[in-house]
N, C-alpha and C positions, 0 to 999 in steps of 0.2 A: 504493500500500500504506500501511497505517496506521503511524504513527510515534508513539513515546512523546511526542514534541514536541507533539503535538496535545492532550495532557493538561495542558499548561503553564498555561492560564488558570485551571483549578481550583486548581492548586498555588499560583499567585500570589495567589489570593483568601485562602488560608490564611495566607500570609506578610504580607499587607497591614498588619495592626496592628504587626508588628515593623518593617516598613519605615518606617512613620510615626514610630515611636520612634527609629530610627536617624537619620532626617532631623532630628528634634528635637535629637539629640545632636551634630549637625554632621558626621556620617559621610557621605562622598561616594561616588558610584558608582565612580569611578576607584580609590578606596582599597579598596573591596570587590573589584574586579576584580584588583588587584595582590595582595591577600591570598590570594585563591583560587589564583592562578597560583603564588605563592611556596610555599604550603603543598603544592600538588601536586608541585612539583619537590623539595621537602624530603622528602616521603613517598616518592616514587619513588627518590630517592637513597639513603635509608635501607634500603629493601627491596632495592635493587640491591647494596648493600654486604654485606648479610646474607641473600642469597637462599637460602642453605642452610637457613635457619630458616623453614620453610613457614608457620608460624603468623602470620608478619608479613603475609602476603598477606590475612589476615583483616581487616587495617586498611583495605584498599581499599574494600570495600562500605560501610563506615561513612563513609569520606571522600567517596565518590561521592554519598551522600545529602546530606552537608553542602555539597559542591561545587555540586550542582544547586540547592540553596537559595541559595547565594551568587550563582550566576549569575542566578537569577531576581531576587534582591534588587538587584543592580547595575543590571539593566535597568529595574526599577520605579523606582528612585531617579532614573535618568536621564530616563525618560519622564514620570513623574508629578510630579517636583519640579524640572523645568527644568534638569537637569544634563547634558543631551546635549551632546557636543562632538566635534570632529574627533579630538582626542587620545583620547577615550574609545572612539571607533570603532576606532582602531588597537589600543589596549590590549585591547579585548574580543576581537578576532580573534586577535591574536598570543598573548595569554595562554592562550586556549583551545587553540591548536595546540601550544604548549610544554607545557601541562599534560597534554594527551592523550598526547603522546610520552613524557613522564616517567612516566606511569602504565602505559603499554603495554609499553615496552621491558624493564622488569625481568622480565617473564615469560620472556624469552629466556634468562635465566640459570638457569632451573629445569633440573636434569639430565634429559636426554632430550628436552627440548622443542626444536623446530626454530627456531634463531635467524632463519633465512630467513623462515619463516611469520610470526613476530612482527614483524620489521622491515617485511615487506611490508604487514601490517595498519597499522602506524604510518604508513608512507608513503601508503597509500591513504586513511587518515583525513585526512592533510594535503591530499591532492589533492581529496578530496570537499568539504572545507570551502572550499578555494580556488575550486572550481567554483561553490559557493553564493555566494561573495563576488562572482564575476564577473557575477552577474545584473544589477545596476544599470548595468554598462558597456554592456549591450545594450538597456536600456530596460525591464528587468524588476525585480522586487524581489529582495532577498537571499533565496536559496532555502534552505529547511530540509527539503526533501523526504527521506523515508526510502527504504528501510526500515532503514538503518544510519546514522542521524544521530548527533549528539553524545549525546543522551539515551539512544538505543538502545545505543550503544557502552558508555556508563556502566553501563547495566543488565546487559549481557552480561558485561562485565569484572568487575563486582561479584559477580555470581552465580558466575562461574568462580572468582574468588579465594576465595569463600566455601566452595567444595568442595575447593579446593586446600589451604587452611589445615589442615584435619584429615587430609589425605592420602587423601581419598576418590576422587581422580581421577588416573589415570596419565598419563604423557607422551603416549601415543598418542591418548587422548581429548582432551587439551589441544590437540594439533596439529590434531585434527579440528575443534575449535571455532574455532581461528584460520583454518583453511582456509575454513570456512563464512563467517566474518566477512569474509574477503577477497573472496569471491564476492559477498556482499551489499553490500560497499562499492563494488565495481565497478558493480553494479546501481544503487546510490545515485547514483554519479557520473553515469551515463548518464541516470538519471531526472531529476536536477537540470538537466542540459543540456536535456533534452527539455521539461521544464516551463518552464524559463526562456525557451526559444525560443518556446514556445506563448504565454506571457504577453506577451513582447515583440511578437509578431505581433498579439495582441489589443489591445495598447496603441498600436500604430502608427496614426498619423492616416490616415484613408481618403483615397484620391486623389480 
């Protein structure tokens, strides 16, 4: 199934002039990664503390767009300017997981929304990313298969927050969205395992 992740090359082309400028200013990939993670945690914390003010959820779609840009920028800085490192690999995966959780969990504090459904989605998001990271351990690449990868989750959560902010969506509908996300995350997890095994088999040396 198609994932928003597949649109990433076109998005990167738009950001390339900015990336060159940041590199010229001495900005590193790891700094961008940490900034994106820290801002996600800060925003999630503020929304969680004041979850009764629905309008605050309107900040999520704005931040999701910026976060996607920052995630693309750190990758481009690393690949195109020789900044790839083992520490960067750790920071990239860990900050993504922490940021995802920080932005998903505040939805559980909306009155009438099922905390179980929200926490389940947060956990499945972690599991699906961990499944993707396991690819290299079996001779495959890091898997980003959808249909509910990081970019897809950002889109869904951003759209959901956009209609929650003005009070256009009730708890029953929000629960339904999280239930659908959970199902798609399970499919994503299985899909990444399947595609990883297929790639590993294709890469295995013939007897």
